[in-house]
LUMGUFI-415647 format. One record per residue (C-alpha): z negated, y negated, x; residue in three letters. Coordinates in nm, 2 decimals. Each point is the difference from the previous one (the first is absolute). Layout:
BEGIN
R_Z_Y_X_ala $
...
% end
This chain:
BEGIN
R_-0.41_1.23_0.61_met $
R_0.20_-0.32_-0.06_phe $
R_-0.14_-0.24_-0.26_thr $
R_0.19_-0.28_-0.18_ser $
R_-0.17_-0.26_0.22_lys $
R_0.11_0.17_0.32_lys $
R_0.35_0.04_-0.13_ile $
R_0.01_-0.37_-0.10_thr $
R_-0.11_-0.10_0.35_ala $
R_0.24_0.23_0.17_leu $
R_0.30_-0.12_-0.20_phe $
R_-0.11_-0.37_0.06_ser $
R_0.03_0.07_0.37_leu $
R_0.34_0.17_-0.05_ile $
R_0.12_-0.30_-0.19_ala $
R_-0.10_-0.24_0.28_val $
R_0.16_0.23_0.26_ala $
R_0.33_0.01_-0.19_leu $
R_0.01_-0.38_-0.03_leu $
R_-0.07_-0.09_0.36_leu $
R_0.29_0.03_0.24_pro $
R_-0.02_0.23_0.30_gln $
R_-0.01_-0.28_0.26_asp $
R_-0.30_-0.15_-0.18_cys $
R_-0.20_0.31_0.07_trp $
R_0.08_-0.03_0.37_ala $
R_-0.15_-0.35_0.00_gln $
R_-0.32_0.10_-0.17_leu $
R_-0.30_0.09_0.21_ser $
R_-0.30_0.18_-0.15_ile $
R_-0.33_-0.18_0.11_pro $
R_-0.32_0.18_0.07_ser $
R_-0.29_-0.08_-0.24_val $
R_-0.36_0.04_0.09_asn $
R_-0.25_-0.02_-0.28_leu $
R_-0.37_-0.06_0.06_gly $
R_-0.31_-0.17_-0.14_leu $
R_-0.20_-0.26_0.19_lys $
R_-0.23_-0.29_-0.09_ser $
R_0.14_-0.35_0.04_thr $
R_-0.10_-0.36_-0.07_asp $
R_0.36_-0.13_0.02_asn $
R_0.13_-0.09_-0.35_pro $
R_0.36_0.05_0.11_gln $
R_-0.06_0.36_0.08_glu $
R_-0.16_0.06_-0.34_val $
R_0.30_-0.16_-0.17_val $
R_0.23_0.21_0.21_ser $
R_-0.18_0.32_-0.11_thr $
R_0.02_-0.10_-0.36_ile $
R_0.38_-0.07_0.04_lys $
R_0.04_0.35_0.14_ile $
R_-0.19_0.16_-0.28_leu $
R_0.21_-0.20_-0.26_met $
R_0.32_0.11_0.18_ala $
R_-0.10_0.37_-0.01_leu $
R_-0.08_-0.04_-0.37_thr $
R_0.34_-0.15_-0.07_ile $
R_0.17_0.27_0.20_leu $
R_-0.18_0.27_-0.21_thr $
R_0.12_-0.16_-0.32_leu $
R_0.35_-0.08_0.13_ala $
R_0.17_0.31_-0.13_pro $
R_-0.15_-0.05_-0.35_ala $
R_0.10_-0.37_0.00_ile $
R_0.36_0.08_0.11_leu $
R_0.03_0.28_-0.26_ile $
R_-0.11_-0.23_-0.28_met $
R_0.26_-0.26_0.10_met $
R_0.30_0.24_0.01_thr $
R_0.17_0.25_-0.23_ser $
R_-0.25_0.28_0.07_phe $
R_-0.20_-0.07_-0.32_thr $
R_0.28_0.06_-0.25_arg $
R_0.14_0.30_0.19_ile $
R_-0.32_0.20_0.03_ile $
R_-0.10_-0.06_-0.36_ile $
R_0.35_0.12_-0.12_val $
R_-0.02_0.30_0.22_leu $
R_-0.34_0.09_-0.14_ser $
R_0.13_-0.04_-0.36_phe $
R_0.28_0.25_0.08_val $
R_-0.24_0.26_0.13_arg $
R_-0.22_-0.04_-0.30_gln $
R_0.30_0.01_-0.24_ala $
R_0.12_0.32_0.16_leu $
R_-0.35_0.15_-0.03_gly $
R_0.01_0.15_0.35_thr $
R_-0.36_-0.11_0.08_gln $
R_-0.01_-0.05_0.37_gln $
R_0.37_0.07_0.08_met $
R_0.13_-0.20_0.18_pro $
R_-0.33_-0.06_0.18_pro $
R_-0.15_-0.35_0.04_asn $
R_0.09_-0.01_0.37_gln $
R_0.37_0.06_-0.07_leu $
R_0.01_-0.26_-0.28_leu $
R_-0.17_-0.26_0.23_val $
R_0.24_0.07_0.28_gly $
R_0.30_-0.03_-0.22_leu $
R_-0.13_-0.32_-0.15_ala $
R_-0.06_-0.14_0.35_leu $
R_0.35_0.09_0.13_phe $
R_0.17_-0.14_-0.32_leu $
R_-0.21_-0.32_0.04_ser $
R_0.11_-0.03_0.36_leu $
R_0.36_0.05_-0.11_phe $
R_-0.03_-0.27_-0.27_ile $
R_-0.19_-0.25_0.22_met $
R_0.22_0.05_0.31_thr $
R_0.20_-0.32_-0.05_pro $
R_-0.32_-0.21_-0.05_phe $
R_-0.17_0.17_0.30_leu $
R_0.30_-0.06_0.22_lys $
R_-0.01_-0.37_-0.10_gln $
R_-0.37_-0.01_0.09_ile $
R_0.07_0.16_0.33_asn $
R_0.28_-0.24_0.08_thr $
R_-0.16_-0.32_-0.12_glu $
R_-0.37_0.06_0.06_ala $
R_-0.09_0.29_0.23_val $
R_0.25_-0.05_0.28_gln $
R_-0.03_-0.38_0.02_pro $
R_-0.38_0.04_0.00_tyr $
R_0.01_0.27_0.28_leu $
R_0.23_-0.23_0.20_ala $
R_-0.24_-0.29_-0.04_gly $
R_0.25_-0.22_-0.19_ala $
R_-0.23_-0.04_-0.30_ile $
R_-0.38_0.01_-0.05_asn $
R_-0.19_0.24_-0.23_his $
R_-0.01_-0.24_-0.29_glu $
R_0.38_-0.04_-0.01_val $
R_0.04_0.37_0.05_ala $
R_-0.23_0.08_-0.30_leu $
R_0.20_-0.25_-0.22_glu $
R_0.33_0.16_0.10_lys $
R_-0.14_0.34_-0.06_thr $
R_-0.12_-0.08_-0.35_leu $
R_0.33_-0.17_-0.10_ser $
R_0.21_0.32_-0.04_pro $
R_-0.29_0.18_-0.16_leu $
R_-0.05_-0.28_-0.25_arg $
R_0.38_0.00_-0.08_lys $
R_-0.02_0.38_-0.07_phe $
R_-0.31_-0.04_-0.22_met $
R_0.14_-0.29_-0.19_phe $
R_0.31_0.20_-0.09_asn $
R_-0.21_0.28_-0.15_gln $
R_-0.27_-0.21_-0.17_thr $
R_0.01_-0.09_-0.37_arg $
R_-0.04_-0.37_-0.09_asp $
R_-0.27_0.09_-0.25_ala $
R_-0.21_0.18_0.26_asp $
R_0.04_-0.28_0.25_leu $
R_-0.09_-0.26_-0.26_ser $
R_-0.32_0.20_-0.08_leu $
R_-0.13_-0.03_0.35_phe $
R_0.11_-0.36_0.04_leu $
R_-0.19_-0.09_-0.32_asn $
R_-0.30_0.18_0.12_leu $
R_-0.01_-0.21_0.32_thr $
R_-0.01_-0.32_-0.21_gly $
R_0.25_-0.16_0.23_ala $
R_0.30_-0.22_-0.11_lys $
R_0.32_0.18_-0.09_ala $
R_0.21_0.05_0.32_pro $
R_0.34_-0.17_0.01_lys $
R_0.16_0.25_0.23_thr $
R_-0.07_0.35_0.14_arg $
R_-0.13_-0.15_0.32_ala $
R_-0.28_-0.16_-0.19_asp $
R_-0.13_0.33_-0.13_val $
R_-0.29_0.13_0.22_ser $
R_0.03_0.35_0.14_thr $
R_-0.35_0.08_-0.13_thr $
R_0.14_-0.04_-0.36_ala $
R_0.33_0.16_0.07_leu $
R_-0.13_0.33_0.14_ile $
R_-0.22_0.10_-0.30_pro $
R_0.28_-0.11_-0.24_ala $
R_0.24_0.22_0.20_phe $
R_-0.23_0.29_-0.02_ile $
R_-0.05_0.00_-0.38_ile $
R_0.37_-0.05_-0.05_ser $
R_0.06_0.31_0.22_glu $
R_-0.25_0.19_-0.21_leu $
R_0.16_-0.10_-0.32_lys $
R_0.35_0.09_0.12_thr $
R_-0.12_0.33_0.14_ala $
R_-0.17_0.10_-0.33_phe $
R_0.32_-0.09_-0.19_gln $
R_0.20_0.22_0.23_ile $
R_-0.26_0.28_-0.04_gly $
R_0.02_-0.02_-0.38_phe $
R_0.38_0.04_0.01_ile $
R_-0.04_0.30_0.24_ile $
R_-0.26_0.16_-0.23_tyr $
R_0.22_0.01_-0.31_leu $
R_0.24_0.28_0.08_pro $
R_-0.28_0.22_0.14_phe $
R_-0.20_-0.07_-0.32_leu $
R_0.29_0.11_-0.21_val $
R_0.01_0.33_0.19_ile $
R_-0.38_0.05_-0.05_asp $
R_0.04_-0.06_-0.37_met $
R_0.29_0.24_-0.04_val $
R_-0.20_0.27_0.19_ala $
R_-0.30_-0.06_-0.22_ala $
R_0.20_0.02_-0.32_ser $
R_0.17_0.32_0.11_val $
R_-0.33_0.16_0.08_leu $
R_-0.15_-0.10_-0.33_met $
R_0.30_0.14_-0.19_ala $
R_-0.04_0.33_0.18_met $
R_-0.37_0.00_-0.07_gly $
R_-0.10_-0.01_0.36_met $
R_-0.25_-0.29_-0.04_met $
R_-0.24_0.13_0.27_met $
R_0.27_-0.03_0.27_leu $
R_-0.01_-0.34_0.16_pro $
R_0.33_-0.18_-0.04_pro $
R_-0.01_-0.13_0.36_val $
R_0.05_0.35_0.13_ile $
R_0.33_0.03_-0.18_ile $
R_0.12_-0.36_0.05_ser $
R_-0.08_-0.03_0.37_leu $
R_0.29_0.23_0.13_pro $
R_0.25_-0.18_-0.23_phe $
R_-0.11_-0.35_0.11_lys $
R_0.03_0.10_0.36_ile $
R_0.34_0.16_-0.06_met $
R_0.14_-0.30_-0.19_ile $
R_-0.14_-0.24_0.26_phe $
R_0.16_0.19_0.29_val $
R_0.34_0.05_-0.19_phe $
R_0.04_-0.38_-0.06_val $
R_-0.10_-0.07_0.36_asp $
R_-0.31_-0.18_-0.12_gly $
R_-0.13_-0.11_0.34_trp $
R_0.32_-0.17_0.10_ala $
R_0.03_-0.17_-0.34_leu $
R_-0.37_-0.11_0.02_leu $
R_0.02_-0.13_0.36_val $
R_0.33_-0.17_-0.06_gly $
R_-0.13_-0.18_-0.31_ser $
R_-0.32_-0.10_0.17_leu $
R_0.19_-0.16_0.29_val $
R_0.24_-0.17_-0.23_lys $
R_-0.29_-0.15_-0.21_ser $
R_-0.08_-0.22_0.30_phe $
R_0.34_-0.15_0.01_gly $
% end
């Protein structure tokens, strides 16, 4: 059975495959790797082993790191709010919501990912730049995206917590302060959207509860009566298209 972690890793590979041109795959060769344990007195071999372990750890956390620096956070929270507001319990299932959020995130982040591929990945594979320059060019589009979605108050909060001087330009803001500020800004925005989504469904629940009380059917849960009406209204107004369209436009 697929879990959310497996789906995240799968769609991360799909995103890389979609961004790399076809001729790039022809140039890539897959090396063979042999893992083993042996005793050594050479410090360089010990350092190399530690570097490999650190690289494997970073690769394990890479999907989570990339998700927290993209539009995924806002989208998955809003989709979860919609499911709770509808009261459909596990429908749509978690796997479907995660998959939809990943594809929407890929759609929104495509311009930035193409810029990363053009300015960082391809020059690095061609040997035109080193890994430090490639990392800087990779972070530049992501920082631009995060700055556009981060509130000044949230960014000021983390800048004040660092105790550093107030930056004069965006380039002076460290990425370690920008990322958490971006995350809490996304959380606040997602909860604001979720509150707006909840209101019409709450009205339907209140109407159903009032009708049942007026009829003296207080033992019947109002959710049983309101659920079909909420689903019907959501389908009639083309709720999924409205929701997805509004989510994508909110990153404009």
